[in-house]
ZAMARGU-4260 file (C-alpha; in steps of 0.2 Angstrom, whole numbers, plus 5000, padded with zeros to 4 digits):
<rodrens>
0) 5226/4879/4939 | 5214/4866/4943 | 5213/4872/4963 | 5207/4892/4954 | 5193/4886/4941
5) 5185/4876/4959 | 5185/4892/4969 | 5179/4899/4953 | 5163/4890/4951 | 5162/4890/4971
10) 5160/4907/4972 | 5150/4910/4957 | 5138/4896/4965 | 5137/4902/4981 | 5135/4922/4973
15) 5120/4915/4960 | 5109/4906/4977 | 5113/4920/4991 | 5118/4936/4986 | 5110/4939/4970
20) 5093/4934/4978 | 5096/4949/4991 | 5094/4965/4979 | 5087/4980/4985 | 5069/4984/4980
25) 5070/4995/4964 | 5059/5006/4954 | 5050/4988/4949 | 5038/4980/4961 | 5044/4963/4965
30) 5027/4953/4966 | 5026/4938/4979 | 5011/4924/4972 | 5011/4908/4981 | 4995/4899/4972
35) 4988/4903/4956 | 4970/4896/4950 | 4960/4901/4933 | 4940/4901/4938 | 4928/4906/4924
40) 4938/4917/4915 | 4944/4927/4932 | 4962/4924/4938 | 4960/4921/4957 | 4980/4923/4966
45) 4983/4919/4988 | 4993/4926/4998 | 4998/4941/4987 | 5012/4956/4989 | 5017/4968/4984
50) 5032/4981/4986 | 5038/4997/4976 | 5050/5011/4981 | 5049/5026/4976 | 5061/5043/4970
55) 5059/5052/4988 | 5064/5034/4996 | 5046/5029/5002 | 5044/5011/5003 | 5025/5003/4999
60) 5021/4988/5004 | 5003/4982/5001 | 5000/4964/5005 | 4980/4951/5004 | 4974/4936/5009
65) 4962/4935/4988 | 4967/4946/4973 | 4959/4945/4957 | 4966/4952/4941 | 4953/4959/4931
70) 4955/4950/4913 | 4953/4969/4907 | 4964/4978/4914 | 4979/4969/4920 | 4989/4981/4928
75) 4971/4982/4941 | 4972/4968/4955 | 4955/4968/4965 | 4962/4962/4983 | 4953/4955/5000
80) 4959/4957/5016 | 4970/4970/5011 | 4984/4979/5024 | 4997/4993/5018 | 5010/4999/5023
85) 5019/5016/5020 | 5036/5016/5028 | 5041/5034/5024 | 5060/5041/5020 | 5061/5046/5040
90) 5056/5032/5046 | 5039/5034/5051 | 5024/5022/5047 | 5005/5025/5040 | 4998/5006/5041
95) 4983/5004/5034 | 4967/4990/5031 | 4953/4984/5025 | 4940/4973/5020 | 4944/4979/5000
100) 4952/4988/4989 | 4959/4989/4970 | 4977/4990/4966 | 4985/4997/4949 | 5003/4986/4950
105) 5008/4999/4938 | 5005/5018/4947 | 5005/5008/4961 | 4991/5020/4969 | 4977/5011/4977
110) 4960/5013/4981 | 4953/5006/4998 | 4935/5002/5001 | 4924/4993/5017 | 4930/4997/5034
115) 4945/5006/5032 | 4958/5009/5047 | 4973/5021/5044 | 4985/5023/5059 | 4999/5038/5057
120) 5010/5042/5075 | 4994/5050/5086 | 4983/5050/5070 | 4968/5037/5067 | 4958/5038/5054
125) 4940/5025/5048 | 4934/5029/5033 | 4923/5021/5019 | 4936/5026/5006 | 4954/5030/5006
130) 4960/5032/4990 | 4981/5036/4986 | 4987/5043/4973 | 5007/5037/4971 | 5011/5050/4958
135) 5002/5065/4961 | 5005/5060/4983 | 4993/5064/4987 | 4979/5054/4999 | 4962/5055/4999
140) 4947/5048/5014 | 4931/5049/5012 | 4909/5045/5015 | 4909/5042/5037 | 4924/5048/5039
145) 4931/5048/5059 | 4948/5058/5063 | 4954/5054/5080 | 4969/5059/5090 | 4972/5061/5108
150) 4963/5078/5113 | 4946/5075/5099 | 4939/5063/5088 | 4935/5073/5072 | 4919/5067/5059
155) 4919/5075/5040 | 4914/5070/5024 | 4933/5072/5017 | 4953/5072/5022 | 4965/5078/5012
160) 4984/5073/5014 | 4996/5078/5005 | 5009/5065/5007 | 5024/5076/5004 | 5023/5088/5015
165) 5011/5079/5028 | 4996/5098/5023 | 4979/5090/5029 | 4962/5096/5024 | 4948/5092/5035
170) 4931/5099/5027 | 4914/5096/5023 | 4907/5093/5006 | 4889/5102/5009 | 4889/5119/5022
175) 4886/5108/5037 | 4901/5113/5050 | 4915/5099/5052 | 4910/5091/5071 | 4921/5092/5085
180) 4922/5084/5101 | 4935/5087/5113 | 4941/5071/5124
</rodrens>
């Protein structure tokens, strides 16, 4: 009886120390905060990372060197030096980098801005602004948009991508024409 109790205690400690820490990511996000400071009514978070998994099995990871929580809207975080990845269910990767981003930790919607760089397979987009709306499965890039692939370079005002079907629209807001340069 004594050895059985000791065995159960060892198994319980092993489970809570090792197994319980490796639970899979679910609808709720997991947050990694290494340091929190309070500076003049603002909350600064250093080395921040958020991970989420949507109902379609796509994984979204966003990391930043510094984040600031908006005191008026606690679900919004302004991030600096941002790296984001969308790992699609089929294994494809969408990689995004930008100087700044505004991230909503409830909807996961993200507004990237300043020096935005997005890569997906052989597609490469550079722009000033890129918005991801996970609640609508929709991505929009605009302002000084340059799209490159192995065949051509295209400049336009706006690109819209359906994240489920991968349907893409690239167009100009005004009556100007999209400029395409063959490689």
